[in-house]
C-alpha positions in Angstrom: 15.4 -6.9 4.8 15.1 -3.9 7.2 11.8 -2.0 7.0 11.0 1.3 8.6 7.4 2.1 9.5 6.5 5.7 9.7 4.3 6.7 12.7 2.2 9.8 12.1 -0.2 11.4 14.7 -3.3 9.4 14.2 -1.7 6.2 12.7 -3.4 3.2 14.1 -2.0 0.4 12.0 1.7 1.1 12.7 2.1 -1.8 15.1 0.4 -4.1 12.8 2.7 -3.1 10.0 5.8 -3.4 12.2 4.6 -6.9 13.1 3.7 -8.0 9.6 7.0 -6.7 8.2 9.0 -8.7 10.7 7.3 -12.1 10.4 9.5 -13.5 7.7 13.0 -15.0 8.4 15.6 -12.4 7.6 13.2 -9.5 8.2 13.3 -6.8 10.9 11.3 -3.7 11.2 11.9 -0.4 13.1 9.6 2.6 13.8 10.2 6.0 12.2 8.8 9.1 13.7 6.9 11.7 11.6 9.2 14.5 12.9 12.4 12.6 12.0 14.7 14.5 9.6 16.9 11.5 8.9 16.3 7.8 8.5 18.6 4.8 9.0 21.0 4.2 6.1 20.4 0.5 6.0 16.7 0.5 5.3 15.4 -1.6 2.4 11.8 -0.6 2.6 9.6 2.1 4.1 5.9 1.6 5.0 3.4 4.3 5.4 0.7 2.6 7.5 -3.0 2.9 7.7 -4.9 5.1 10.1 -6.1 8.7 10.3 -2.9 10.8 10.1 -3.5 14.2 11.6 -7.2 13.3 12.0 -7.7 13.3 8.3 -8.3 17.0 8.6 -8.4 19.0 5.4 -8.1 15.9 3.3 -6.8 12.4 3.9 -3.0 12.5 3.8 -2.9 16.1 2.9 -1.2 17.2 6.1 0.9 14.1 6.6 2.4 14.8 3.2 4.2 17.8 4.8 5.7 15.9 7.8 9.5 16.3 8.0 10.1 12.6 7.5 8.3 12.7 4.1 11.3 14.6 2.7 13.4 11.6 3.5 10.8 9.2 2.2 10.8 11.0 -1.2 14.6 11.0 -1.3 14.6 7.3 -0.4 12.2 6.5 -3.2 14.3 8.6 -5.7 17.3 6.5 -4.8 15.3 3.4 -5.7 14.3 2.2 -2.2 11.0 0.3 -1.9 8.1 2.4 -0.5 4.7 0.9 0.4 1.6 2.9 1.4 -1.3 1.0 3.0 -4.7 2.6 3.1 -4.0 6.0 4.7 -0.4 5.5 3.5 -1.7 5.2 -0.1 -3.5 8.5 0.4 -0.3 10.1 1.6 1.7 8.8 -1.3 -0.9 10.3 -3.7 -0.8 13.6 -1.9 3.0 13.6 -2.0 3.0 13.0 -5.7 4.8 9.7 -5.4 1.8 8.0 -6.9 -0.7 9.4 -9.4 -4.4 9.9 -8.7 -6.4 10.6 -5.6 -8.5 8.7 -3.1 -12.1 10.1 -2.9 -15.0 9.3 -0.6 -16.5 5.9 -1.1 -19.5 6.1 -3.4 -21.9 5.0 -0.6 -20.4 7.8 1.6 -19.9 5.3 4.4 -16.9 3.7 6.1 -16.5 0.1 4.9 -14.8 -2.6 7.0 -14.9 -6.1 5.6 -12.9 -8.6 3.6 -12.6 -8.2 -0.2 -11.1 -10.3 -3.0 -8.3 -8.9 -5.0 -7.2 -10.2 -8.5 -3.5 -10.2 -8.9 -2.7 -8.5 -12.2 1.0 -9.1 -12.3 3.5 -11.4 -10.5 6.7 -9.9 -11.9 7.0 -6.9 -9.6 8.7 -6.2 -6.3 5.4 -6.3 -4.5 3.7 -9.3 -6.1 6.5 -11.8 -7.1 5.6 -14.2 -4.3 1.9 -14.5 -5.4 1.0 -18.1 -6.3 -2.8 -17.5 -6.4 -4.7 -15.3 -8.9 -7.1 -14.1 -6.2 -6.2 -13.0 -2.7 -8.5 -12.1 0.2 -7.7 -9.1 2.5 -9.6 -6.7 4.7 -10.4 -3.1 3.9 -11.2 -0.4 6.4 -11.7 3.0 4.9 -14.1 5.8 4.1 -12.1 7.3 1.3 -10.7 4.5 -0.9 -12.4 5.5 -4.1 -9.4 5.7 -6.6 -9.8 8.4 -9.2 -7.5 9.8 -11.9 -8.0 11.6 -15.2 -8.4 9.7 -18.4 -4.8 10.1 -19.4 -3.5 8.8 -16.1 -5.8 5.8 -16.2 -4.7 5.0 -19.7 -1.1 5.2 -18.7 -1.7 2.9 -15.7 -3.4 0.4 -18.0 -0.9 0.6 -20.8 2.1 0.4 -18.6 0.6 -2.4 -16.5 1.0 -0.5 -13.2 -2.3 -1.7 -11.7 -1.2 -4.5 -9.5 -4.5 -5.3 -7.8 -8.2 -4.9 -8.7 -11.3 -5.6 -6.6 -12.9 -8.8 -7.8 -15.2 -11.6 -6.8 -13.9 -14.9 -5.4 -13.4 -16.3 -8.9 -11.4 -13.3 -10.0 -14.1 -11.7 -12.1 -14.0 -7.9 -12.2 -17.6 -6.8 -11.6 -19.3 -3.7 -10.4 -20.7 -5.7 -7.5 -17.1 -6.6 -6.3 -16.1 -3.0 -6.2 -16.6 -1.8 -2.6 -15.9 1.9 -3.0 -16.4 3.0 -6.6 -12.7 3.0 -7.7 -12.2 3.5 -11.4 -11.5 0.2 -13.2 -11.8 -1.6 -9.8 -8.3 -0.3 -8.9 -7.2 -1.5 -5.5 -3.4 -1.0 -5.8 -0.9 0.7 -8.2 2.8 1.3 -8.5 4.9 4.0 -10.0 6.8 3.9 -13.3 10.0 2.8 -11.7 8.3 0.0 -9.9 9.6 0.8 -6.4 6.6 2.7 -4.9 3.4 0.9 -4.3 0.1 1.9 -2.8 -3.0 -0.2 -1.9 -6.2 0.4 0.1 -6.6 -3.2 1.5 -4.6 -4.2 4.6 -2.1 -7.0 4.0 -0.7 -6.6 7.5 -4.1 -7.6 8.9 -4.0 -10.9 6.9 -0.4 -11.9 7.5 -0.6 -14.4 10.4 -2.4 -17.7 10.6 -3.7 -16.8 14.0 -5.9 -14.2 12.2 -7.3 -16.9 9.9 -5.7 -15.6 6.8 -2.1 -15.3 5.5 -2.8 -13.9 2.0 -1.4 -10.5 3.0 2.0 -12.1 3.8 2.5 -12.3 0.0 3.2 -8.6 -0.1 6.0 -8.8 2.5 7.4 -12.0 1.0 7.6 -10.3 -2.4 9.5 -7.3 -1.1 11.9 -9.6 0.8 12.5 -11.6 -2.4 13.1 -8.4 -4.4 15.7 -7.3 -1.8 17.4 -10.6 -1.9 17.6 -10.6 -5.7 18.9 -7.0 -5.7 21.8 -8.1 -3.5 22.6 -11.1 -5.6 
């Protein structure tokens, strides 16, 4: 699997994403620049990493959405390539219309940086097929991770089972207390209808190596690798 990680002005998790996406045997990762007007033909996955693209001016992800490389990202997704947005990357995907909804200010109006628990809602997707536990632990670090969408969109996400992760407690219970930012329905990660574009606010790349004391995030990268292998077979 070959993964491209887009670097925007203000990205600060690009190196973490490049590292996390290359940890597994058979995986390599390469940087993509925000001004690129073409991308390698042999990419299997593109990651939009966390950070503060363009300083989060105007609105999180609103300016990055117009970066030249995003035209290629959209075309890549339309061809069926796997696209993952992490934190600020999720915000960019929403601004670009590749995922529904919007990420608003946290309800406490403060930046939150801590570990959270996530309940895995499905294990039959390209981004979750390697999950063997119902609950994963990963860090969050955001000021605008409050997922919001209109009632029809939320109903569609629920009915079509496109919510892949919800904030939960350690036992997997979905409670108001386990929701760190006010996201509707405790939503932490969603995918598009086709199942090849995925966004999540928690950071799997920060929980992908044993030296960090947690490898739960590696599940995401393992899942995409497995999906790529199965696509070839």
